[in-house]
C-alpha positions as CSV (number, residue, x, y, z in Angstrom):
1,M,0.3,4.7,-4.3
2,I,2.5,7.8,-4.3
3,L,6.3,7.6,-4.6
4,G,8.0,9.8,-1.9
5,H,10.6,11.6,-3.9
6,S,9.1,12.1,-7.3
7,R,5.5,12.2,-6.0
8,A,4.5,10.0,-9.0
9,K,1.0,8.5,-8.5
10,Y,-0.6,5.2,-9.3
11,V,-4.4,4.8,-8.8
12,E,-6.5,1.7,-9.3
13,L,-10.2,1.3,-8.5
14,T,-11.4,-1.9,-7.0
15,K,-14.7,-3.5,-5.9
16,R,-13.3,-4.9,-2.8
17,C,-11.2,-3.6,0.1
18,D,-9.7,-6.9,1.3
19,F,-6.1,-8.0,1.9
20,Y,-5.7,-9.8,-1.5
21,S,-7.1,-6.9,-3.5
22,L,-4.6,-4.6,-1.7
23,L,-1.7,-7.0,-2.5
24,R,-2.8,-7.1,-6.1
25,C,-2.9,-3.3,-6.3
26,I,0.5,-3.0,-4.7
27,V,2.0,-5.5,-7.2
28,N,0.3,-3.6,-10.1
29,A,1.8,-0.3,-8.8
30,F,5.3,-1.8,-8.7
31,E,4.9,-3.1,-12.3
32,Y,3.6,0.4,-13.3
33,F,6.6,2.1,-11.7
34,G,9.0,-0.4,-13.0
35,G,10.5,-1.5,-9.7
36,V,10.1,-1.8,-5.9
37,P,11.1,1.0,-3.5
38,Q,13.5,0.2,-0.7
39,I,10.8,1.2,1.9
40,V,7.0,0.9,1.6
41,L,4.9,2.8,4.1
42,A,1.2,2.3,4.6
43,D,-1.4,4.4,6.4
44,I,-3.4,2.9,9.2
45,M,-5.9,0.7,7.2
46,K,-7.7,-2.3,8.6
47,T,-6.3,-4.4,5.7
48,V,-2.7,-3.5,6.9
49,L,-3.1,-3.1,10.6
50,D,-2.7,-6.2,12.7
51,G,-3.8,-4.6,15.9
52,S,-2.3,-2.2,18.4
53,E,-0.1,-2.5,21.4
54,A,0.4,0.3,23.9
55,G,-1.3,2.7,21.5
56,K,1.1,1.8,18.6
57,P,0.0,0.0,15.5
58,L,1.3,-3.5,14.7
């Protein structure tokens, strides 16, 4: 995870790439940074993407 303004980084290695591992990593990153940002953006990962409609990700 990279914070937008400060560009501070949090990196965690995992053995799995499933939804629950992603959630655990996000929570760990929030704990590391000491809070939760107002907006969280994610790239187009299968674990985040629910599908697409008219060429736009859901």
